[in-house]
C-alpha positions in Angstrom: 0.0 0.0 0.0 1.3 3.5 -0.9 0.3 6.5 1.1 1.5 9.9 2.1 2.9 10.2 5.6 2.9 13.6 7.3 4.6 14.2 10.6 5.1 17.4 12.5 8.4 19.1 11.6 8.9 16.9 8.5 8.1 16.9 4.9 5.7 14.5 3.3 7.2 11.3 2.1 6.2 8.0 0.5 6.2 4.7 2.3 5.5 1.2 0.9 3.6 -1.2 3.2 3.5 -4.7 1.9 1.7 -6.3 4.8 -1.8 -4.8 4.8 -4.3 -3.7 2.2 -6.0 -0.3 2.5 -8.6 -0.3 5.2 -7.1 -3.2 7.2 -5.9 -0.9 9.9 -9.2 0.7 10.2 -7.9 4.2 9.7 -9.7 6.4 7.1 -6.5 8.4 6.6 -4.8 5.3 5.2 -7.0 5.1 2.1 -5.3 6.5 -1.0 -7.1 9.2 -3.0 -7.6 9.2 -6.8 -4.6 11.5 -7.3 -2.3 9.0 -5.6 -3.5 6.1 -7.6 -2.9 7.9 -10.8 0.4 9.4 -9.8 3.5 8.9 -12.0 7.1 8.4 -11.2 9.7 7.8 -13.8 7.0 7.3 -16.4 5.4 4.3 -14.6 1.8 4.6 -13.3 1.0 3.4 -9.9 -0.9 0.0 -9.9 -4.6 0.3 -9.0 -5.8 -1.4 -5.9 -7.4 -4.4 -7.8 -4.1 -5.1 -9.6 -2.2 -4.9 -6.3 -4.6 -7.4 -4.7 -4.2 -9.7 -7.7 -0.4 -9.6 -7.4 -0.7 -10.3 -3.7 -3.0 -13.2 -4.4 -0.6 -14.6 -7.0 2.2 -14.3 -4.5 0.3 -16.3 -2.0 -0.4 -18.9 -4.6 3.3 -19.2 -5.3 3.8 -20.8 -1.9 2.2 -23.9 -3.3 5.0 -24.5 -5.8 7.1 -25.9 -3.0 4.8 -28.9 -2.3 4.2 -29.1 -6.0 7.9 -29.6 -6.6 8.1 -32.1 -3.8 5.1 -34.0 -5.4 7.0 -34.1 -8.8 9.9 -35.6 -7.0 7.5 -38.2 -5.4 6.5 -39.2 -8.9 10.2 -39.4 -9.9 10.8 -41.8 -7.0 8.1 -44.1 -8.3 9.6 -44.0 -11.8 13.3 -44.3 -11.0 15.2 -47.4 -12.2 13.8 -50.5 -10.7 10.3 -49.0 -10.3 7.4 -47.9 -12.5 9.0 -46.8 -15.7 11.0 -49.9 -16.3 8.1 -52.1 -15.2 5.9 -50.3 -17.8 8.6 -50.8 -20.4 8.6 -54.5 -20.0 5.0 -55.2 -19.4 2.9 -52.6 -21.2 4.3 -51.5 -24.6 1.3 -53.0 -26.3 -1.1 -51.1 -24.0 0.7 -47.9 -24.9 0.5 -48.7 -28.6 4.2 -48.3 -29.0 6.1 -49.9 -31.9 9.2 -50.9 -30.0 9.8 -52.6 -26.7 10.7 -49.4 -24.8 8.8 -46.3 -23.7 10.6 -43.3 -25.2 11.2 -40.1 -23.2 8.2 -38.5 -24.8 5.8 -41.1 -23.4 7.7 -41.3 -20.1 7.1 -37.6 -19.7 3.4 -38.2 -20.0 3.5 -40.0 -16.6 3.9 -36.5 -15.0 0.8 -35.0 -16.7 -1.6 -35.3 -13.8 1.1 -34.2 -11.3 1.7 -31.1 -13.4 -2.0 -30.4 -14.0 -2.9 -30.7 -10.3 0.3 -29.3 -8.8 1.1 -26.5 -11.2 -2.2 -25.3 -12.4 -5.4 -26.4 -10.6 -4.2 -26.0 -7.0 -2.4 -22.7 -7.5 -5.4 -21.4 -9.3 -7.6 -22.4 -6.4 -5.2 -20.7 -4.0 -5.3 -17.5 -6.2 -9.1 -17.4 -6.1 -9.2 -17.9 -2.4 -6.6 -15.2 -1.8 -8.6 -12.7 -3.8 -11.4 -12.8 -1.3 -9.4 -13.0 2.0 -7.5 -10.2 3.8 -3.9 -10.2 2.7 -2.6 -11.0 6.1 -4.7 -14.2 6.4 -4.4 -15.4 2.9 -0.6 -15.2 3.1 -0.5 -17.1 6.3 -3.0 -19.8 5.2 -1.3 -20.4 1.9 2.1 -20.7 3.5 1.1 -22.9 6.4 -1.0 -25.3 4.3 1.7 -25.5 1.7 4.3 -26.2 4.4 2.2 -28.9 6.0 1.4 -30.6 2.7 5.1 -30.4 1.6 6.2 -32.2 4.7 3.4 -34.8 4.4 4.4 -35.6 0.8 8.1 -35.8 1.7 7.3 -38.2 4.5 5.6 -40.4 1.9 8.6 -40.1 -0.3 10.8 -41.5 2.5 8.3 -44.3 3.1 8.3 -45.2 -0.6 12.1 -45.2 -0.8 12.6 -47.3 2.3 9.6 -49.8 2.2 8.2 -49.5 -1.3 4.8 -48.3 -0.1 3.1 -45.2 1.2 2.0 -45.1 4.9 -1.2 -44.2 6.7 -1.5 -41.7 9.6 -1.8 -44.7 11.9 1.4 -46.2 10.7 3.1 -42.7 11.0 1.8 -42.4 14.5 3.3 -45.8 15.4 6.6 -44.9 13.8 6.8 -41.6 15.7 5.9 -43.4 18.9 8.6 -45.9 18.5 11.1 -43.2 17.5 10.4 -41.3 20.7 10.8 -44.4 22.7 14.5 -44.7 21.7 15.2 -41.3 20.0 19.0 -41.7 19.7 18.7 -45.3 18.4 16.5 -44.1 15.5 18.4 -41.1 14.3 19.7 -43.2 11.4 16.1 -43.3 10.0 16.1 -39.6 9.5 17.1 -38.0 6.2 18.9 -34.8 5.2 16.1 -34.2 2.8 13.7 -33.4 5.6 16.2 -30.8 6.8 16.3 -29.2 3.3 12.5 -29.1 3.0 12.1 -27.5 6.4 14.8 -24.9 5.6 13.2 -24.0 2.3 9.8 -23.7 3.9 11.2 -21.6 6.7 12.9 -19.3 4.2 9.6 -18.8 2.4 7.7 -17.9 5.6 5.7 -14.7 5.3 7.4 -13.4 8.4 10.9 -13.7 6.9 10.0 -12.6 3.4 8.0 -9.6 4.8 10.9 -8.6 7.0 13.3 -8.7 4.1 11.0 -6.6 1.9 10.7 -4.0 4.6 14.5 -3.8 5.0 15.0 -3.3 1.3 12.2 -0.9 1.0 13.6 1.4 3.6 16.4 2.4 1.2 14.3 3.6 -1.6 10.7 2.5 -1.2 9.2 4.1 -4.4 12.0 2.8 -6.6 11.8 -0.6 -5.1 8.1 -0.7 -5.6 8.4 0.1 -9.3 11.1 -2.5 -9.9 9.3 -5.2 -7.8 6.1 -4.6 -9.7 7.8 -4.8 -13.1 9.8 -7.9 -12.1 6.8 -9.6 -10.6 4.7 -8.9 -13.7 7.4 -10.4 -16.0 8.4 -13.4 -13.9 4.8 -14.1 -12.9 3.8 -14.3 -16.5 6.8 -16.4 -17.4 6.1 -18.8 -14.6 2.4 -19.1 -15.6 3.2 -19.5 -19.2 5.9 -22.1 -18.4 3.5 -24.1 -16.2 0.9 -24.2 -18.9 3.4 -25.1 -21.6 5.0 -27.9 -19.7 1.7 -29.3 -18.7 0.4 -29.2 -22.2 3.5 -31.0 -23.5 2.9 -33.7 -20.9 -0.6 -34.2 -22.2 0.4 -34.3 -25.8 1.4 -38.0 -26.1 -1.5 -40.2 -27.0 -1.0 -42.5 -24.0 -4.0 -44.3 -22.4 -4.2 -43.6 -18.7 -2.5 -46.3 -16.6 -1.7 -46.5 -12.9 1.6 -44.5 -13.3 -0.3 -41.5 -14.7 -2.1 -40.9 -11.4 -1.0 -37.9 -9.5 1.6 -38.9 -7.0 0.5 -36.1 -4.7 -3.1 -37.3 -4.6 -2.1 -41.0 -4.1 0.4 -40.1 -1.4 -2.1 -37.9 0.6 -4.9 -40.4 0.1 -2.7 -43.1 1.6 -2.7 -41.2 4.9 -6.5 -41.9 5.2 -6.4 -45.7 4.9 -3.3 -46.7 2.9 -5.5 -48.9 0.8 -4.7 -50.3 -2.6 -4.7 -47.9 -5.6 -6.6 -50.4 -7.7 -9.5 -51.7 -5.6 -10.7 -53.9 -8.5 -13.1 -56.5 -7.1 -12.0 -55.9 -3.5 -15.2 -53.9 -2.8 -17.4 -56.7 -4.1 -15.5 -59.3 -2.0 -15.8 -57.0 1.1 -19.6 -56.7 0.7 -19.9 -60.4 0.0 -17.8 -61.5 3.0 -19.4 -59.0 5.4 -22.8 -60.7 4.8 -21.5 -64.1 6.0 -21.6 -65.6 9.6 -18.5 -66.8 11.3 -19.2 -70.5 10.4 -19.7 -69.5 6.8 -16.5 -67.4 6.8 -14.6 -70.4 8.2 -16.0 -72.6 5.4 -15.1 -70.1 2.8 -11.6 -70.0 4.3 -11.2 -73.7 4.0 -12.4 -73.6 0.4 -10.2 -70.7 -0.6 -6.9 -72.1 0.9 -7.7 -75.8 0.5 -7.1 -76.3 4.2 -6.3 -79.9 5.2 -8.9 -81.7 7.2 -8.5 -81.8 11.0 -7.3 -85.2 12.2 -5.4 -86.6 15.2 -2.0 -88.2 14.4 -1.5 -91.1 16.8 2.3 -90.6 16.5 2.1 -87.2 18.2 -1.3 -86.7 19.9 -0.8 -86.2 23.7 2.8 -87.4 23.5 3.8 -84.4 25.5 0.9 -84.5 28.0 1.6 -82.4 31.0 4.7 -80.7 29.5 5.4 -77.0 30.2 5.8 -74.6 27.2 8.4 -71.9 26.6 8.3 -69.5 23.6 11.6 -67.8 22.8 10.9 -65.1 20.2 13.9 -63.6 18.3 13.2 -60.0 17.2 13.7 -59.2 13.5 15.5 -62.4 12.7 15.0 -63.8 9.2 16.5 -67.1 8.1 19.3 -65.3 6.4 20.6 -64.3 9.8 19.9 -67.7 11.5 19.4 -70.9 9.6 18.4 -73.6 12.0 18.6 -76.1 9.1 22.3 -75.3 8.6 25.5 -75.1 10.6 24.8 -74.2 14.3 28.3 -74.5 15.7 28.2 -70.8 16.7 25.0 -71.5 18.6 25.6 -74.5 20.9 22.3 -74.3 22.7 20.2 -74.2 19.6 22.3 -77.0 18.2 21.6 -79.1 21.2 17.8 -78.5 21.1 17.6 -79.2 17.3 18.6 -82.8 18.0 15.1 -83.5 19.4 13.0 -81.0 17.5 10.5 -80.5 14.8 12.3 -78.3 12.2 10.4 -77.0 9.2 12.7 -76.2 6.3 10.5 -73.4 5.0 8.8 -71.6 7.8 7.2 -68.2 7.4 5.6 -65.4 9.4 2.3 -63.9 8.2 3.1 -60.2 8.5 6.5 -58.3 8.8 5.4 -56.5 12.0 5.8 -58.0 15.5 2.3 -57.1 16.7 0.5 -59.0 13.9 3.1 -61.7 13.6 2.5 -62.6 17.2 -1.2 -62.5 16.7 -0.8 -65.3 14.2 1.8 -67.2 16.2 -0.3 -67.4 19.3 -3.8 -67.2 17.9 -3.5 -69.3 14.7 -5.3 -66.6 12.8 -4.1 -64.5 9.8 -4.0 -60.8 10.7 -6.2 -58.5 8.6 -4.1 -56.6 6.1 -6.2 -53.5 6.9 -4.7 -50.4 8.4 -5.8 -51.3 11.9 -5.4 -54.7 13.6 -8.1 -56.3 15.6 -6.8 -55.1 19.0 -6.6 -51.6 17.7 -10.1 -51.6 16.4 -11.8 -53.6 19.1 -9.9 -53.8 22.4 -12.5 -55.6 24.5 -12.4 -59.0 22.8 -11.7 -62.4 24.4 -10.8 -64.9 21.6 -10.7 -68.7 22.2 -7.4 -70.2 21.5 -4.2 -71.8 22.8 -3.6 -69.7 25.9 -7.2 -70.0 27.1 -7.1 -73.7 26.5 -3.9 -74.0 28.5 -5.4 -71.8 31.3 -8.4 -74.1 31.4 -6.0 -77.0 32.2 -4.4 -75.1 35.1 -1.4 -73.6 33.2 0.0 -70.2 34.3 0.5 -68.0 31.2 2.8 -65.0 31.1 4.8 -62.9 28.6 8.1 -61.2 29.6 9.1 -58.1 27.7 11.9 -55.6 28.4 9.7 -52.5 28.4 6.2 -51.4 28.1 5.5 -49.8 24.7 1.9 -50.0 23.6 2.2 -48.1 20.3 0.5 -51.0 18.6 -1.7 -52.2 21.4 0.4 -55.1 22.4 -1.1 -55.3 25.8 -4.6 -55.6 24.4 -3.4 -58.2 22.0 -2.0 -60.5 24.7 -5.1 -60.0 26.9 -7.3 -60.7 23.9 -5.5 -64.0 23.3 -5.8 -65.0 27.0 -2.3 -64.4 28.4 -2.8 -64.0 32.2 0.2 -61.8 33.1 2.4 -59.3 31.2 5.7 -58.7 33.0 8.0 -55.7 32.5 11.1 -55.0 34.5 11.3 -51.9 36.7 14.3 -50.1 35.4 15.1 -48.5 38.7 15.8 -51.7 40.6 18.2 -53.2 38.0 20.6 -50.6 36.6 21.2 -46.9 36.2 21.9 -47.7 32.5 18.3 -48.8 32.0 16.9 -45.9 33.9 18.5 -43.3 31.6 18.1 -45.3 28.4 15.2 -43.4 26.7 17.1 -40.2 26.2 20.7 -41.2 27.0 23.6 -42.1 24.7 23.8 -45.5 26.3 20.7 -46.9 24.5 22.8 -49.8 23.2 23.8 -51.0 26.7 20.3 -50.3 28.0 18.8 -52.8 25.5 21.0 -55.6 26.8 20.2 -54.6 30.4 16.5 -54.5 29.8 16.4 -57.9 28.1 18.5 -59.4 30.9 16.2 -57.9 33.5 13.1 -59.4 31.7 14.9 -62.8 31.6 15.7 -62.6 35.3 12.0 -62.0 36.1 11.1 -65.0 33.9 13.6 -67.3 35.6 12.3 -66.2 39.0 8.7 -67.2 38.0 9.8 -70.4 36.4 11.7 -71.4 39.6 8.6 -70.7 41.7 6.3 -72.6 39.4 8.6 -75.6 39.1 9.0 -75.6 42.9 5.2 -75.9 43.3 4.6 -78.3 40.4 2.6 -75.7 38.5 2.4 -76.0 34.7 3.2 -72.9 32.7 3.4 -71.4 29.3 5.9 -68.5 29.2 6.8 -66.2 26.4 10.2 -64.4 26.3 10.4 -61.4 23.9 13.9 -59.9 23.9 14.3 -56.7 21.9 18.1 -56.7 21.5 17.8 -57.8 17.9 15.6 -54.8 16.9 17.2 -52.7 14.2 19.3 -50.5 14.5 21.4 -53.0 16.3 22.7 -52.2 19.8 26.4 -52.4 18.8 29.0 -49.5 19.0 29.1 -49.1 15.2 28.0 -45.5 15.0 25.2 -44.4 12.8 26.8 -44.8 9.4 25.1 -47.1 6.8 26.3 -50.7 7.2 27.5 -53.1 4.5 25.9 -56.5 4.1 28.9 -58.2 5.7 28.7 -55.9 8.7 25.0 -56.6 9.1 25.6 -60.4 9.1 28.5 -60.1 11.5 26.6 -57.9 14.0 23.6 -60.1 13.8 25.7 -63.1 14.6 27.0 -61.4 17.7 23.5 -60.6 18.8 22.2 -64.1 18.2 25.1 -65.6 20.1 24.0 -63.5 23.1 20.5 -64.7 22.7 21.7 -68.3 22.4 23.5 -67.9 25.7 20.2 -66.6 27.3 18.5 -69.7 25.9 21.2 -71.7 27.5 20.4 -70.1 30.9 16.8 -71.3 30.6 17.9 -74.8 29.6 20.2 -75.0 32.6 17.5 -73.9 34.9 15.2 -76.6 33.6 18.0 -79.2 33.8 18.7 -78.2 37.5 15.0 -78.9 38.2 15.0 -82.1 36.1 12.3 -80.6 33.9 14.0 -80.1 30.6 12.7 -83.5 29.4 9.2 -82.3 30.2 9.2 -78.9 28.4 8.4 -77.9 24.9 10.6 -75.0 23.7 9.7 -73.1 20.6 12.4 -70.8 19.1 11.4 -68.7 16.2 11.7 -65.2 14.7 8.8 -62.8 14.7 9.6 -61.4 11.2 12.5 -60.4 9.0 13.8 -57.2 7.5 11.2 -54.6 6.4 13.0 -51.3 5.8 15.9 -50.4 3.6 17.6 -48.6 6.6 17.8 -52.0 8.3 19.9 -53.6 5.6 21.4 -52.2 2.3 20.4 -55.3 0.3 16.7 -55.0 1.2 14.5 -54.3 -1.9 11.4 -52.2 -1.2 8.0 -52.8 -2.7 7.8 -56.6 -2.6 7.3 -59.6 -0.3 10.5 -61.6 0.1 12.2 -64.4 2.0 14.2 -61.7 3.8 11.0 -60.3 5.3 9.0 -63.5 5.8 11.1 -66.6 6.1 12.1 -67.0 9.8 13.9 -69.8 11.8 11.7 -72.2 13.6 12.3 -75.2 15.8 10.1 -76.9 18.4 12.0 -78.9 20.9 9.9 -81.9 21.9 12.0 -84.3 24.0 10.5 -87.8 24.3 8.3 -87.1 21.3 11.0 -87.2 18.6 14.3 -88.9 19.2 16.1 -87.0 16.4 15.5 -84.0 14.2 12.1 -84.3 12.5 12.4 -82.3 9.3 9.2 -80.8 7.9 9.7 -80.4 4.1 6.7 -78.3 3.1 5.9 -74.6 3.6 4.6 -73.9 7.2 3.3 -70.8 8.8 3.0 -69.1 12.2 -0.7 -70.0 12.2 0.3 -73.7 12.4 2.0 -73.4 15.8 -1.0 -73.3 18.3 -2.6 -76.5 16.9 0.8 -78.2 17.0 1.3 -77.4 20.6 -2.2 -78.3 21.7 -2.0 -81.7 19.8 1.3 -82.5 21.5 -0.2 -81.7 24.9 -3.4 -83.5 24.1 -5.7 -80.6 24.6 -8.7 -80.5 22.3 -10.7 -77.3 23.3 -10.7 -73.7 22.2 -9.9 -74.5 18.5 -13.0 -73.3 16.7 -11.2 -70.3 15.1 -7.8 -71.8 14.3 -6.8 -71.4 10.7 -3.6 -73.5 10.9 -2.9 -77.2 11.2 -0.2 -79.2 13.1 3.1 -78.9 11.4 3.4 -82.6 10.5 0.1 -82.6 8.6 0.9 -83.7 5.0 -2.1 -81.8 3.7 -0.3 -78.5 4.4 1.7 -79.1 1.3 -1.4 -78.6 -0.8 -2.6 -75.5 1.1 -2.4 -71.9 0.1 -0.3 -70.0 2.6 -0.6 -66.2 2.7 1.8 -63.4 3.3 0.3 -60.0 4.1 2.4 -56.8 3.8 0.4 -54.3 1.8 0.4 -51.7 4.6 4.1 -52.2 5.2 5.7 -53.1 1.9 2.9 -52.4 -0.6 2.4 -56.0 -1.6 0.6 -59.2 -0.5 1.0 -62.7 -1.7 0.7 -66.5 -1.1 2.2 -69.9 -1.8 0.4 -72.6 -3.7 1.4 -75.6 -5.8 5.2 -75.1 -5.2 5.1 -71.5 -6.4 4.9 -68.1 -4.8 2.7 -65.3 -6.0 2.6 -61.6 -5.3 0.4 -58.6 -6.0 2.0 -55.1 -5.8 -1.0 -53.0 -4.9 0.6 -49.6 -5.8 1.5 -50.6 -9.4 -1.3 -53.1 -9.8 1.1 -55.7 -11.3 1.2 -59.4 -10.3 4.2 -61.8 -10.1 5.0 -65.5 -9.8 8.2 -67.3 -9.0 9.3 -70.7 -7.6 11.0 -68.9 -4.7 9.7 -66.1 -2.4 11.8 -63.6 -4.3 10.6 -61.4 -7.1 12.0 -59.2 -9.8 9.9 -56.0 -9.9 10.9 -55.6 -13.5 9.5 -58.9 -14.5 5.7 -58.8 -13.8 3.1 -61.0 -15.5 1.2 -59.3 -18.3 -1.4 -57.0 -16.7 -5.0 -58.2 -17.0 -3.9 -61.6 -18.1 -5.6 -64.7 -16.7 -2.8 -65.6 -14.3 -2.4 -62.0 -13.1 -6.2 -61.7 -12.5 -6.3 -64.9 -10.5 -3.5 -63.7 -8.2 -5.3 -60.3 -7.6 -8.6 -62.1 -7.0 -7.1 -64.6 -4.5 -5.4 -61.9 -2.5 -8.4 -59.7 -2.5 -10.7 -62.5 -1.4 -8.5 -63.5 1.5 -8.0 -59.9 2.6 -11.7 -59.3 2.6 -12.4 -62.6 4.4 -10.0 -61.8 7.2 -11.3 -58.2 7.5 -14.9 -59.5 7.8 -13.9 -62.2 10.2 -12.3 -59.7 12.6 -15.4 -57.6 12.6 -17.6 -60.6 13.4 -15.2 -61.8 16.1 -15.4 -58.5 17.9 -19.2 -58.8 18.0 -19.3 -62.5 18.9 -16.5 -62.7 21.6 -16.8 -59.6 23.8 -14.5 -59.5 26.9 -16.4 -59.6 30.2 
């Protein structure tokens, strides 16, 4: 705003105010008269008020170009080598009506057309129109703050895509932040310099900073600055607008049919915050409606039909052969078979080697979900987790499911889970209570070590992890000693966290090589093997080792690129799902009993109950005892769409995967896929894979909703 300023003892002068439009201050004297609006200086007329407002509104709209550029980078991340562009080059040249086998740069540029249309034209135009009708002070603040928030939200999704191959939901983001705050120094390696750059750019574009800079410059020669700024803005603004329209028009020029990669990355990324659902729903909606109309018995029947589940039958070789035994679960955090192969050389792990001599050992054992919370739900409940954004305990806390722990409690067993700390970011407490675990035990840091007490914020988080796990183990040994002294049966779960990435070793925060990862993991596992040896010695001293089932397994494998440099985002893989497993059963098997077919965490509860000779609380179990030959002909599922962007299954000696973001399907004899080698989209095999995954996903989602209504906790 330009106005004459008169002060006693001074001559009239001209001052430029860029923060308020005429009349905002409420002073009538601030309003310019007709002579001022028409005044000339240096041959340039003063801009009328309407034009000044338009320029101000255009300036507010320019804030949006920061998230627009971030969104364009999000599309680039999807299309970089190993992702969308090369997938399209191999699978879709016929769809794009191209003569050759490659997509040229002209057609590749068309993948940005929606991003350019939305980010560079439609949204800035909407900002401009809104700014015209709002006071300058508010329009500037609203445009900058909303642009800053959206830029950060899009950048977070870029990080998620680069590290896992999938966008995340607000729920997943909340869980990640909660875990990061639990061990802040341990998780600094997951941060990126890119977030610092984005924050600095946004801060530099803040109306407070830009306004202060303008006022500082204007103080030297306000009128001259005003003229130069108006002329520069007019020319640069027109150039920016023309460039945006021209580039967008070029992106729309190629005659390319719309495919999944033409979608606006900004819209897809922001939509993912709401539910993180698949981009291509396909028949998923139909299956969801169909499954929701079924009862629990009908859903169970559909499950058996869909997966070709083996018929339930007692095997006289194993039924009740461990009657009256105690049960110990030793769960290795983030331990894929690549870190620990119980089918190979165990010389470095003497206690595991000893147990293997009288154990059931599947050669291909898999978790159901690469997240501890849902993996344990399957391991202890014999149920697949829903691949939806929220797990059953997160949606319905007050549920009491029948299952292994309730069956054991009914036979007089004490059931307890021992964990190094209480972190309920994913409702772990509710999950254990839902499954019937009587006691959840956490060590009190203050009574064990000062290292533990200061671990959350201190630099000694590595030492604290060991201390916390040892503390939890000590509490478990105390309870075992008491139960054994009184002849009380028990089922105890030990959940050490020392193996959680980043590893608690003094290696700094620099990225690790694959050899360093394996070496450090071996050191961690040797420590855990020693802890297992402590439990074995305790049982031996009480003459109870021969009457105890011991299950050693991993919860899941690697899920994030930060955890290991060889991890490939965007697919389900052995590295994420295949985990070590052995079930020590002394007196039941006299030597290692190898299980040659694919087995799953859902098969563990019926195995344990069969060995103990307990028949109740099985009506919901989706697994079968490990030794059941019919498992070889079953479809075994792997869910990770909310973590890795893909789901899949095993059937007839082959593995299948559907990447929900790209919409492509894959098949391979091993659980390892090449993202650049999908099946032809919309082909019969690809459609069958998508349909099978969608049906199973819808079935599990409907089942969880029915369970919440049918098994309320009292």
